[in-house]
PDB file of N, CA, C, O and CB in Angstrom:
ATOM      1  N   MET A   1     -16.297  -9.213 -22.543  1.00  0.00           N
ATOM      2  CA  MET A   1     -14.972  -8.935 -22.046  1.00  0.00           C
ATOM      3  C   MET A   1     -13.995  -8.632 -23.165  1.00  0.00           C
ATOM      4  O   MET A   1     -13.050  -7.867 -22.972  1.00  0.00           O
ATOM      5  CB  MET A   1     -14.479 -10.087 -21.233  1.00  0.00           C
ATOM      6  N   ALA A   2     -14.205  -9.215 -24.317  1.00  0.00           N
ATOM      7  CA  ALA A   2     -13.286  -8.979 -25.425  1.00  0.00           C
ATOM      8  C   ALA A   2     -13.260  -7.510 -25.813  1.00  0.00           C
ATOM      9  O   ALA A   2     -12.222  -6.981 -26.211  1.00  0.00           O
ATOM     10  CB  ALA A   2     -13.673  -9.832 -26.628  1.00  0.00           C
ATOM     11  N   SER A   3     -14.413  -6.852 -25.696  1.00  0.00           N
ATOM     12  CA  SER A   3     -14.457  -5.439 -26.063  1.00  0.00           C
ATOM     13  C   SER A   3     -13.650  -4.582 -25.098  1.00  0.00           C
ATOM     14  O   SER A   3     -13.302  -3.447 -25.422  1.00  0.00           O
ATOM     15  CB  SER A   3     -15.895  -4.951 -26.107  1.00  0.00           C
ATOM     16  N   LEU A   4     -13.350  -5.113 -23.915  1.00  0.00           N
ATOM     17  CA  LEU A   4     -12.547  -4.377 -22.947  1.00  0.00           C
ATOM     18  C   LEU A   4     -11.066  -4.715 -23.061  1.00  0.00           C
ATOM     19  O   LEU A   4     -10.261  -4.245 -22.257  1.00  0.00           O
ATOM     20  CB  LEU A   4     -13.034  -4.665 -21.541  1.00  0.00           C
ATOM     21  N   GLY A   5     -10.705  -5.510 -24.034  1.00  0.00           N
ATOM     22  CA  GLY A   5      -9.311  -5.903 -24.194  1.00  0.00           C
ATOM     23  C   GLY A   5      -8.885  -6.977 -23.212  1.00  0.00           C
ATOM     24  O   GLY A   5      -7.693  -7.125 -22.942  1.00  0.00           O
ATOM     25  N   LEU A   6      -9.833  -7.730 -22.672  1.00  0.00           N
ATOM     26  CA  LEU A   6      -9.516  -8.739 -21.680  1.00  0.00           C
ATOM     27  C   LEU A   6      -9.588 -10.152 -22.235  1.00  0.00           C
ATOM     28  O   LEU A   6      -9.514 -11.114 -21.470  1.00  0.00           O
ATOM     29  CB  LEU A   6     -10.441  -8.608 -20.514  1.00  0.00           C
ATOM     30  N   ALA A   7      -9.728 -10.300 -23.529  1.00  0.00           N
ATOM     31  CA  ALA A   7      -9.826 -11.621 -24.141  1.00  0.00           C
ATOM     32  C   ALA A   7      -8.560 -12.419 -23.872  1.00  0.00           C
ATOM     33  O   ALA A   7      -7.448 -11.932 -24.077  1.00  0.00           O
ATOM     34  CB  ALA A   7     -10.076 -11.504 -25.654  1.00  0.00           C
ATOM     35  N   GLY A   8      -8.744 -13.648 -23.411  1.00  0.00           N
ATOM     36  CA  GLY A   8      -7.610 -14.532 -23.189  1.00  0.00           C
ATOM     37  C   GLY A   8      -6.879 -14.298 -21.881  1.00  0.00           C
ATOM     38  O   GLY A   8      -5.900 -14.989 -21.597  1.00  0.00           O
ATOM     39  N   ARG A   9      -7.323 -13.351 -21.081  1.00  0.00           N
ATOM     40  CA  ARG A   9      -6.666 -13.091 -19.796  1.00  0.00           C
ATOM     41  C   ARG A   9      -7.497 -13.690 -18.675  1.00  0.00           C
ATOM     42  O   ARG A   9      -8.727 -13.656 -18.711  1.00  0.00           O
ATOM     43  CB  ARG A   9      -6.463 -11.568 -19.568  1.00  0.00           C
ATOM     44  N   SER A  10      -6.818 -14.234 -17.690  1.00  0.00           N
ATOM     45  CA  SER A  10      -7.554 -14.745 -16.540  1.00  0.00           C
ATOM     46  C   SER A  10      -7.729 -13.611 -15.542  1.00  0.00           C
ATOM     47  O   SER A  10      -6.819 -12.811 -15.324  1.00  0.00           O
ATOM     48  CB  SER A  10      -6.819 -15.960 -15.887  1.00  0.00           C
ATOM     49  N   LEU A  11      -8.899 -13.553 -14.947  1.00  0.00           N
ATOM     50  CA  LEU A  11      -9.189 -12.516 -13.964  1.00  0.00           C
ATOM     51  C   LEU A  11      -9.037 -13.110 -12.571  1.00  0.00           C
ATOM     52  O   LEU A  11      -9.554 -14.191 -12.285  1.00  0.00           O
ATOM     53  CB  LEU A  11     -10.617 -11.928 -14.168  1.00  0.00           C
ATOM     54  N   VAL A  12      -8.331 -12.402 -11.716  1.00  0.00           N
ATOM     55  CA  VAL A  12      -8.116 -12.849 -10.351  1.00  0.00           C
ATOM     56  C   VAL A  12      -9.135 -12.147  -9.463  1.00  0.00           C
ATOM     57  O   VAL A  12      -9.313 -10.932  -9.547  1.00  0.00           O
ATOM     58  CB  VAL A  12      -6.653 -12.561  -9.878  1.00  0.00           C
ATOM     59  N   ARG A  13      -9.786 -12.906  -8.628  1.00  0.00           N
ATOM     60  CA  ARG A  13     -10.758 -12.322  -7.711  1.00  0.00           C
ATOM     61  C   ARG A  13     -10.011 -11.498  -6.656  1.00  0.00           C
ATOM     62  O   ARG A  13      -9.089 -12.002  -6.014  1.00  0.00           O
ATOM     63  CB  ARG A  13     -11.631 -13.432  -7.039  1.00  0.00           C
ATOM     64  N   PRO A  14     -10.406 -10.236  -6.477  1.00  0.00           N
ATOM     65  CA  PRO A  14      -9.705  -9.403  -5.491  1.00  0.00           C
ATOM     66  C   PRO A  14      -9.966  -9.879  -4.072  1.00  0.00           C
ATOM     67  O   PRO A  14     -11.009 -10.463  -3.777  1.00  0.00           O
ATOM     68  CB  PRO A  14     -10.128  -7.943  -5.630  1.00  0.00           C
ATOM     69  N   ARG A  15      -9.004  -9.621  -3.202  1.00  0.00           N
ATOM     70  CA  ARG A  15      -9.142  -9.965  -1.793  1.00  0.00           C
ATOM     71  C   ARG A  15     -10.123  -9.010  -1.124  1.00  0.00           C
ATOM     72  O   ARG A  15     -10.538  -8.016  -1.721  1.00  0.00           O
ATOM     73  CB  ARG A  15      -7.773  -9.925  -1.081  1.00  0.00           C
ATOM     74  N   ARG A  16     -10.490  -9.315   0.115  1.00  0.00           N
ATOM     75  CA  ARG A  16     -11.475  -8.510   0.835  1.00  0.00           C
ATOM     76  C   ARG A  16     -11.048  -7.041   0.909  1.00  0.00           C
ATOM     77  O   ARG A  16     -11.858  -6.149   0.654  1.00  0.00           O
ATOM     78  CB  ARG A  16     -11.683  -9.068   2.248  1.00  0.00           C
ATOM     79  N   GLY A  17      -9.792  -6.786   1.254  1.00  0.00           N
ATOM     80  CA  GLY A  17      -9.312  -5.412   1.358  1.00  0.00           C
ATOM     81  C   GLY A  17      -9.341  -4.695   0.019  1.00  0.00           C
ATOM     82  O   GLY A  17      -9.684  -3.515  -0.057  1.00  0.00           O
ATOM     83  N   GLU A  18      -8.978  -5.417  -1.039  1.00  0.00           N
ATOM     84  CA  GLU A  18      -9.012  -4.815  -2.375  1.00  0.00           C
ATOM     85  C   GLU A  18     -10.439  -4.505  -2.800  1.00  0.00           C
ATOM     86  O   GLU A  18     -10.697  -3.472  -3.419  1.00  0.00           O
ATOM     87  CB  GLU A  18      -8.351  -5.744  -3.398  1.00  0.00           C
ATOM     88  N   ARG A  19     -11.377  -5.409  -2.464  1.00  0.00           N
ATOM     89  CA  ARG A  19     -12.786  -5.149  -2.771  1.00  0.00           C
ATOM     90  C   ARG A  19     -13.285  -3.923  -2.026  1.00  0.00           C
ATOM     91  O   ARG A  19     -14.069  -3.138  -2.559  1.00  0.00           O
ATOM     92  CB  ARG A  19     -13.649  -6.366  -2.417  1.00  0.00           C
ATOM     93  N   ALA A  20     -12.823  -3.762  -0.785  1.00  0.00           N
ATOM     94  CA  ALA A  20     -13.238  -2.592  -0.001  1.00  0.00           C
ATOM     95  C   ALA A  20     -12.740  -1.304  -0.647  1.00  0.00           C
ATOM     96  O   ALA A  20     -13.475  -0.319  -0.723  1.00  0.00           O
ATOM     97  CB  ALA A  20     -12.714  -2.695   1.443  1.00  0.00           C
ATOM     98  N   VAL A  21     -11.489  -1.309  -1.111  1.00  0.00           N
ATOM     99  CA  VAL A  21     -10.945  -0.126  -1.788  1.00  0.00           C
ATOM    100  C   VAL A  21     -11.744   0.167  -3.050  1.00  0.00           C
ATOM    101  O   VAL A  21     -12.041   1.325  -3.342  1.00  0.00           O
ATOM    102  CB  VAL A  21      -9.448  -0.327  -2.134  1.00  0.00           C
ATOM    103  N   LEU A  22     -12.093  -0.868  -3.794  1.00  0.00           N
ATOM    104  CA  LEU A  22     -12.887  -0.681  -5.005  1.00  0.00           C
ATOM    105  C   LEU A  22     -14.275  -0.125  -4.684  1.00  0.00           C
ATOM    106  O   LEU A  22     -14.785   0.732  -5.406  1.00  0.00           O
ATOM    107  CB  LEU A  22     -13.015  -2.003  -5.761  1.00  0.00           C
ATOM    108  N   ARG A  23     -14.886  -0.615  -3.597  1.00  0.00           N
ATOM    109  CA  ARG A  23     -16.202  -0.097  -3.203  1.00  0.00           C
ATOM    110  C   ARG A  23     -16.113   1.373  -2.813  1.00  0.00           C
ATOM    111  O   ARG A  23     -16.989   2.160  -3.172  1.00  0.00           O
ATOM    112  CB  ARG A  23     -16.778  -0.916  -2.036  1.00  0.00           C
ATOM    113  N   ILE A  24     -15.068   1.753  -2.085  1.00  0.00           N
ATOM    114  CA  ILE A  24     -14.888   3.154  -1.684  1.00  0.00           C
ATOM    115  C   ILE A  24     -14.686   4.026  -2.914  1.00  0.00           C
ATOM    116  O   ILE A  24     -15.284   5.096  -3.019  1.00  0.00           O
ATOM    117  CB  ILE A  24     -13.687   3.301  -0.718  1.00  0.00           C
ATOM    118  N   ALA A  25     -13.843   3.576  -3.850  1.00  0.00           N
ATOM    119  CA  ALA A  25     -13.608   4.345  -5.077  1.00  0.00           C
ATOM    120  C   ALA A  25     -14.884   4.492  -5.895  1.00  0.00           C
ATOM    121  O   ALA A  25     -15.162   5.564  -6.432  1.00  0.00           O
ATOM    122  CB  ALA A  25     -12.523   3.678  -5.923  1.00  0.00           C
ATOM    123  N   ALA A  26     -15.663   3.412  -5.991  1.00  0.00           N
ATOM    124  CA  ALA A  26     -16.922   3.478  -6.735  1.00  0.00           C
ATOM    125  C   ALA A  26     -17.890   4.440  -6.072  1.00  0.00           C
ATOM    126  O   ALA A  26     -18.625   5.157  -6.752  1.00  0.00           O
ATOM    127  CB  ALA A  26     -17.555   2.089  -6.847  1.00  0.00           C
ATOM    128  N   SER A  27     -17.892   4.455  -4.762  1.00  0.00           N
ATOM    129  CA  SER A  27     -18.769   5.361  -4.040  1.00  0.00           C
ATOM    130  C   SER A  27     -18.381   6.811  -4.284  1.00  0.00           C
ATOM    131  O   SER A  27     -19.241   7.668  -4.487  1.00  0.00           O
ATOM    132  CB  SER A  27     -18.738   5.052  -2.551  1.00  0.00           C
ATOM    133  N   MET A  28     -17.078   7.079  -4.263  1.00  0.00           N
ATOM    134  CA  MET A  28     -16.601   8.449  -4.456  1.00  0.00           C
ATOM    135  C   MET A  28     -16.817   8.924  -5.884  1.00  0.00           C
ATOM    136  O   MET A  28     -17.096  10.103  -6.101  1.00  0.00           O
ATOM    137  CB  MET A  28     -15.128   8.549  -4.097  1.00  0.00           C
ATOM    138  N   SER A  29     -16.696   8.047  -6.846  1.00  0.00           N
ATOM    139  CA  SER A  29     -16.790   8.481  -8.240  1.00  0.00           C
ATOM    140  C   SER A  29     -18.197   8.408  -8.811  1.00  0.00           C
ATOM    141  O   SER A  29     -18.549   9.179  -9.703  1.00  0.00           O
ATOM    142  CB  SER A  29     -15.878   7.654  -9.083  1.00  0.00           C
ATOM    143  N   GLY A  30     -19.009   7.478  -8.295  1.00  0.00           N
ATOM    144  CA  GLY A  30     -20.314   7.293  -8.908  1.00  0.00           C
ATOM    145  C   GLY A  30     -21.494   7.442  -7.984  1.00  0.00           C
ATOM    146  O   GLY A  30     -22.630   7.187  -8.382  1.00  0.00           O
ATOM    147  N   GLY A  31     -21.246   7.854  -6.749  1.00  0.00           N
ATOM    148  CA  GLY A  31     -22.339   8.032  -5.827  1.00  0.00           C
ATOM    149  C   GLY A  31     -22.976   6.737  -5.357  1.00  0.00           C
ATOM    150  O   GLY A  31     -24.128   6.733  -4.923  1.00  0.00           O
ATOM    151  N   ILE A  32     -22.235   5.631  -5.439  1.00  0.00           N
ATOM    152  CA  ILE A  32     -22.745   4.345  -4.973  1.00  0.00           C
ATOM    153  C   ILE A  32     -22.547   4.291  -3.455  1.00  0.00           C
ATOM    154  O   ILE A  32     -21.417   4.424  -2.985  1.00  0.00           O
ATOM    155  CB  ILE A  32     -22.018   3.140  -5.694  1.00  0.00           C
ATOM    156  N   PRO A  33     -23.611   4.100  -2.686  1.00  0.00           N
ATOM    157  CA  PRO A  33     -23.463   4.101  -1.224  1.00  0.00           C
ATOM    158  C   PRO A  33     -22.539   2.985  -0.734  1.00  0.00           C
ATOM    159  O   PRO A  33     -22.565   1.867  -1.248  1.00  0.00           O
ATOM    160  CB  PRO A  33     -24.829   3.959  -0.562  1.00  0.00           C
ATOM    161  N   VAL A  34     -21.730   3.309   0.262  1.00  0.00           N
ATOM    162  CA  VAL A  34     -20.843   2.324   0.877  1.00  0.00           C
ATOM    163  C   VAL A  34     -20.817   2.588   2.379  1.00  0.00           C
ATOM    164  O   VAL A  34     -20.826   3.741   2.810  1.00  0.00           O
ATOM    165  CB  VAL A  34     -19.395   2.390   0.262  1.00  0.00           C
ATOM    166  N   ASP A  35     -20.786   1.529   3.167  1.00  0.00           N
ATOM    167  CA  ASP A  35     -20.654   1.646   4.617  1.00  0.00           C
ATOM    168  C   ASP A  35     -19.161   1.756   4.917  1.00  0.00           C
ATOM    169  O   ASP A  35     -18.440   0.759   4.877  1.00  0.00           O
ATOM    170  CB  ASP A  35     -21.314   0.415   5.372  1.00  0.00           C
ATOM    171  N   LEU A  36     -18.702   2.970   5.216  1.00  0.00           N
ATOM    172  CA  LEU A  36     -17.267   3.177   5.437  1.00  0.00           C
ATOM    173  C   LEU A  36     -16.753   2.401   6.646  1.00  0.00           C
ATOM    174  O   LEU A  36     -15.619   1.924   6.637  1.00  0.00           O
ATOM    175  CB  LEU A  36     -16.976   4.658   5.619  1.00  0.00           C
ATOM    176  N   ARG A  37     -17.565   2.273   7.673  1.00  0.00           N
ATOM    177  CA  ARG A  37     -17.117   1.523   8.847  1.00  0.00           C
ATOM    178  C   ARG A  37     -16.811   0.084   8.451  1.00  0.00           C
ATOM    179  O   ARG A  37     -15.792  -0.472   8.861  1.00  0.00           O
ATOM    180  CB  ARG A  37     -18.185   1.561   9.971  1.00  0.00           C
ATOM    181  N   ASP A  38     -17.678  -0.509   7.665  1.00  0.00           N
ATOM    182  CA  ASP A  38     -17.468  -1.876   7.214  1.00  0.00           C
ATOM    183  C   ASP A  38     -16.286  -1.960   6.252  1.00  0.00           C
ATOM    184  O   ASP A  38     -15.461  -2.869   6.352  1.00  0.00           O
ATOM    185  CB  ASP A  38     -18.731  -2.413   6.547  1.00  0.00           C
ATOM    186  N   ALA A  39     -16.209  -1.015   5.328  1.00  0.00           N
ATOM    187  CA  ALA A  39     -15.149  -1.057   4.310  1.00  0.00           C
ATOM    188  C   ALA A  39     -13.771  -0.815   4.919  1.00  0.00           C
ATOM    189  O   ALA A  39     -12.804  -1.475   4.538  1.00  0.00           O
ATOM    190  CB  ALA A  39     -15.421  -0.018   3.220  1.00  0.00           C
ATOM    191  N   LEU A  40     -13.670   0.120   5.857  1.00  0.00           N
ATOM    192  CA  LEU A  40     -12.364   0.469   6.410  1.00  0.00           C
ATOM    193  C   LEU A  40     -11.833  -0.561   7.400  1.00  0.00           C
ATOM    194  O   LEU A  40     -10.617  -0.692   7.542  1.00  0.00           O
ATOM    195  CB  LEU A  40     -12.442   1.806   7.081  1.00  0.00           C
ATOM    196  N   THR A  41     -12.696  -1.290   8.083  1.00  0.00           N
ATOM    197  CA  THR A  41     -12.213  -2.249   9.080  1.00  0.00           C
ATOM    198  C   THR A  41     -11.485  -3.433   8.453  1.00  0.00           C
ATOM    199  O   THR A  41     -10.701  -4.096   9.132  1.00  0.00           O
ATOM    200  CB  THR A  41     -13.369  -2.753   9.911  1.00  0.00           C
ATOM    201  N   GLY A  42     -11.722  -3.711   7.188  1.00  0.00           N
ATOM    202  CA  GLY A  42     -11.060  -4.835   6.538  1.00  0.00           C
ATOM    203  C   GLY A  42      -9.739  -4.481   5.879  1.00  0.00           C
ATOM    204  O   GLY A  42      -9.105  -5.340   5.266  1.00  0.00           O
ATOM    205  N   LEU A  43      -9.314  -3.229   5.995  1.00  0.00           N
ATOM    206  CA  LEU A  43      -8.090  -2.805   5.310  1.00  0.00           C
ATOM    207  C   LEU A  43      -6.876  -2.889   6.216  1.00  0.00           C
ATOM    208  O   LEU A  43      -6.985  -2.724   7.431  1.00  0.00           O
ATOM    209  CB  LEU A  43      -8.241  -1.388   4.791  1.00  0.00           C
ATOM    210  N   ASP A  44      -5.716  -3.147   5.618  1.00  0.00           N
ATOM    211  CA  ASP A  44      -4.474  -3.082   6.359  1.00  0.00           C
ATOM    212  C   ASP A  44      -4.163  -1.606   6.627  1.00  0.00           C
ATOM    213  O   ASP A  44      -4.760  -0.739   5.989  1.00  0.00           O
ATOM    214  CB  ASP A  44      -3.309  -3.782   5.578  1.00  0.00           C
ATOM    215  N   PRO A  45      -3.253  -1.295   7.547  1.00  0.00           N
ATOM    216  CA  PRO A  45      -2.998   0.098   7.917  1.00  0.00           C
ATOM    217  C   PRO A  45      -2.624   1.018   6.744  1.00  0.00           C
ATOM    218  O   PRO A  45      -3.050   2.172   6.713  1.00  0.00           O
ATOM    219  CB  PRO A  45      -1.903   0.136   8.929  1.00  0.00           C
ATOM    220  N   VAL A  46      -1.847   0.529   5.795  1.00  0.00           N
ATOM    221  CA  VAL A  46      -1.438   1.364   4.663  1.00  0.00           C
ATOM    222  C   VAL A  46      -2.645   1.730   3.802  1.00  0.00           C
ATOM    223  O   VAL A  46      -2.865   2.904   3.504  1.00  0.00           O
ATOM    224  CB  VAL A  46      -0.376   0.639   3.812  1.00  0.00           C
ATOM    225  N   ASN A  47      -3.423   0.729   3.407  1.00  0.00           N
ATOM    226  CA  ASN A  47      -4.592   1.005   2.568  1.00  0.00           C
ATOM    227  C   ASN A  47      -5.669   1.781   3.321  1.00  0.00           C
ATOM    228  O   ASN A  47      -6.378   2.590   2.722  1.00  0.00           O
ATOM    229  CB  ASN A  47      -5.174  -0.297   2.039  1.00  0.00           C
ATOM    230  N   ARG A  48      -5.799   1.543   4.632  1.00  0.00           N
ATOM    231  CA  ARG A  48      -6.753   2.301   5.426  1.00  0.00           C
ATOM    232  C   ARG A  48      -6.368   3.782   5.446  1.00  0.00           C
ATOM    233  O   ARG A  48      -7.231   4.653   5.331  1.00  0.00           O
ATOM    234  CB  ARG A  48      -6.827   1.743   6.861  1.00  0.00           C
ATOM    235  N   GLY A  49      -5.072   4.064   5.591  1.00  0.00           N
ATOM    236  CA  GLY A  49      -4.604   5.453   5.562  1.00  0.00           C
ATOM    237  C   GLY A  49      -4.831   6.102   4.207  1.00  0.00           C
ATOM    238  O   GLY A  49      -5.234   7.262   4.130  1.00  0.00           O
ATOM    239  N   LEU A  50      -4.573   5.361   3.140  1.00  0.00           N
ATOM    240  CA  LEU A  50      -4.790   5.894   1.793  1.00  0.00           C
ATOM    241  C   LEU A  50      -6.269   6.166   1.536  1.00  0.00           C
ATOM    242  O   LEU A  50      -6.625   7.200   0.972  1.00  0.00           O
ATOM    243  CB  LEU A  50      -4.247   4.923   0.742  1.00  0.00           C
ATOM    244  N   ALA A  51      -7.128   5.237   1.950  1.00  0.00           N
ATOM    245  CA  ALA A  51      -8.564   5.415   1.753  1.00  0.00           C
ATOM    246  C   ALA A  51      -9.078   6.597   2.569  1.00  0.00           C
ATOM    247  O   ALA A  51      -9.892   7.382   2.081  1.00  0.00           O
ATOM    248  CB  ALA A  51      -9.322   4.136   2.135  1.00  0.00           C
ATOM    249  N   THR A  52      -8.606   6.726   3.810  1.00  0.00           N
ATOM    250  CA  THR A  52      -9.026   7.836   4.660  1.00  0.00           C
ATOM    251  C   THR A  52      -8.591   9.165   4.072  1.00  0.00           C
ATOM    252  O   THR A  52      -9.356  10.129   4.081  1.00  0.00           O
ATOM    253  CB  THR A  52      -8.461   7.675   6.068  1.00  0.00           C
ATOM    254  N   THR A  53      -7.370   9.227   3.563  1.00  0.00           N
ATOM    255  CA  THR A  53      -6.875  10.443   2.933  1.00  0.00           C
ATOM    256  C   THR A  53      -7.689  10.784   1.695  1.00  0.00           C
ATOM    257  O   THR A  53      -7.994  11.954   1.460  1.00  0.00           O
ATOM    258  CB  THR A  53      -5.401  10.294   2.570  1.00  0.00           C
ATOM    259  N   ALA A  54      -8.045   9.779   0.898  1.00  0.00           N
ATOM    260  CA  ALA A  54      -8.843  10.015  -0.308  1.00  0.00           C
ATOM    261  C   ALA A  54     -10.232  10.549   0.040  1.00  0.00           C
ATOM    262  O   ALA A  54     -10.737  11.458  -0.619  1.00  0.00           O
ATOM    263  CB  ALA A  54      -8.967   8.722  -1.125  1.00  0.00           C
ATOM    264  N   VAL A  55     -10.845   9.977   1.080  1.00  0.00           N
ATOM    265  CA  VAL A  55     -12.173  10.443   1.500  1.00  0.00           C
ATOM    266  C   VAL A  55     -12.081  11.882   2.007  1.00  0.00           C
ATOM    267  O   VAL A  55     -12.922  12.713   1.664  1.00  0.00           O
ATOM    268  CB  VAL A  55     -12.762   9.515   2.602  1.00  0.00           C
ATOM    269  N   ALA A  56     -11.076  12.179   2.814  1.00  0.00           N
ATOM    270  CA  ALA A  56     -10.905  13.541   3.326  1.00  0.00           C
ATOM    271  C   ALA A  56     -10.667  14.523   2.183  1.00  0.00           C
ATOM    272  O   ALA A  56     -11.224  15.621   2.175  1.00  0.00           O
ATOM    273  CB  ALA A  56      -9.736  13.598   4.325  1.00  0.00           C
ATOM    274  N   HIS A  57      -9.844  14.125   1.227  1.00  0.00           N
ATOM    275  CA  HIS A  57      -9.554  14.982   0.077  1.00  0.00           C
ATOM    276  C   HIS A  57     -10.815  15.257  -0.732  1.00  0.00           C
ATOM    277  O   HIS A  57     -11.043  16.387  -1.163  1.00  0.00           O
ATOM    278  CB  HIS A  57      -8.487  14.338  -0.815  1.00  0.00           C
ATOM    279  N   SER A  58     -11.632  14.234  -0.938  1.00  0.00           N
ATOM    280  CA  SER A  58     -12.852  14.422  -1.723  1.00  0.00           C
ATOM    281  C   SER A  58     -13.852  15.316  -0.997  1.00  0.00           C
ATOM    282  O   SER A  58     -14.708  15.939  -1.626  1.00  0.00           O
ATOM    283  CB  SER A  58     -13.493  13.072  -2.035  1.00  0.00           C
ATOM    284  N   ALA A  59     -13.740  15.377   0.334  1.00  0.00           N
ATOM    285  CA  ALA A  59     -14.607  16.240   1.128  1.00  0.00           C
ATOM    286  C   ALA A  59     -14.068  17.667   1.216  1.00  0.00           C
ATOM    287  O   ALA A  59     -14.697  18.542   1.812  1.00  0.00           O
ATOM    288  CB  ALA A  59     -14.775  15.664   2.524  1.00  0.00           C
ATOM    289  N   GLY A  60     -12.890  17.894   0.612  1.00  0.00           N
ATOM    290  CA  GLY A  60     -12.309  19.238   0.614  1.00  0.00           C
ATOM    291  C   GLY A  60     -11.507  19.552   1.858  1.00  0.00           C
ATOM    292  O   GLY A  60     -11.170  20.712   2.098  1.00  0.00           O
ATOM    293  N   LEU A  61     -11.193  18.544   2.654  1.00  0.00           N
ATOM    294  CA  LEU A  61     -10.400  18.772   3.859  1.00  0.00           C
ATOM    295  C   LEU A  61      -8.925  18.861   3.501  1.00  0.00           C
ATOM    296  O   LEU A  61      -8.477  18.232   2.542  1.00  0.00           O
ATOM    297  CB  LEU A  61     -10.637  17.654   4.892  1.00  0.00           C
ATOM    298  N   PRO A  62      -8.170  19.639   4.265  1.00  0.00           N
ATOM    299  CA  PRO A  62      -6.741  19.770   3.953  1.00  0.00           C
ATOM    300  C   PRO A  62      -5.990  18.471   4.214  1.00  0.00           C
ATOM    301  O   PRO A  62      -6.385  17.666   5.057  1.00  0.00           O
ATOM    302  CB  PRO A  62      -6.118  20.900   4.773  1.00  0.00           C
ATOM    303  N   THR A  63      -4.905  18.283   3.477  1.00  0.00           N
ATOM    304  CA  THR A  63      -4.041  17.127   3.674  1.00  0.00           C
ATOM    305  C   THR A  63      -3.245  17.342   4.948  1.00  0.00           C
ATOM    306  O   THR A  63      -2.752  18.440   5.206  1.00  0.00           O
ATOM    307  CB  THR A  63      -3.098  16.905   2.452  1.00  0.00           C
ATOM    308  N   LEU A  64      -3.121  16.282   5.747  1.00  0.00           N
ATOM    309  CA  LEU A  64      -2.337  16.391   6.966  1.00  0.00           C
ATOM    310  C   LEU A  64      -0.871  16.608   6.639  1.00  0.00           C
ATOM    311  O   LEU A  64      -0.364  16.069   5.656  1.00  0.00           O
ATOM    312  CB  LEU A  64      -2.511  15.146   7.829  1.00  0.00           C
ATOM    313  N   GLU A  65      -0.190  17.392   7.458  1.00  0.00           N
ATOM    314  CA  GLU A  65       1.220  17.657   7.233  1.00  0.00           C
ATOM    315  C   GLU A  65       2.005  16.360   7.305  1.00  0.00           C
ATOM    316  O   GLU A  65       1.787  15.547   8.203  1.00  0.00           O
ATOM    317  CB  GLU A  65       1.755  18.671   8.254  1.00  0.00           C
ATOM    318  N   GLY A  66       2.910  16.165   6.372  1.00  0.00           N
ATOM    319  CA  GLY A  66       3.725  14.969   6.340  1.00  0.00           C
ATOM    320  C   GLY A  66       3.181  13.882   5.442  1.00  0.00           C
ATOM    321  O   GLY A  66       3.871  12.896   5.182  1.00  0.00           O
ATOM    322  N   GLU A  67       1.958  14.038   4.962  1.00  0.00           N
ATOM    323  CA  GLU A  67       1.386  13.052   4.036  1.00  0.00           C
ATOM    324  C   GLU A  67       1.687  13.480   2.622  1.00  0.00           C
ATOM    325  O   GLU A  67       1.692  14.672   2.315  1.00  0.00           O
ATOM    326  CB  GLU A  67      -0.146  12.895   4.245  1.00  0.00           C
ATOM    327  N   SER A  68       1.936  12.529   1.771  1.00  0.00           N
ATOM    328  CA  SER A  68       2.123  12.831   0.361  1.00  0.00           C
ATOM    329  C   SER A  68       0.823  12.558  -0.369  1.00  0.00           C
ATOM    330  O   SER A  68       0.077  11.648  -0.005  1.00  0.00           O
ATOM    331  CB  SER A  68       3.285  12.004  -0.244  1.00  0.00           C
ATOM    332  N   THR A  69       0.550  13.347  -1.403  1.00  0.00           N
ATOM    333  CA  THR A  69      -0.673  13.159  -2.174  1.00  0.00           C
ATOM    334  C   THR A  69      -0.357  12.746  -3.573  1.00  0.00           C
ATOM    335  O   THR A  69      -1.267  12.540  -4.376  1.00  0.00           O
ATOM    336  CB  THR A  69      -1.505  14.415  -2.184  1.00  0.00           C
TER     337      THR A  69
END
């Protein structure tokens, strides 16, 4: 951990929703399989919308009107 600049810092375990966002991001960036149904059901509405928009964007789908990117 010291090589990552984390020496002397306490690490907080992420909550279920935060872990789901991390799993989705890891899947999108590194090809790590994730069950989206499982990951998305644990998110609050704001994070669920952000994750859905990110997945759609990575698939090349257009952004819905009124959403900011």
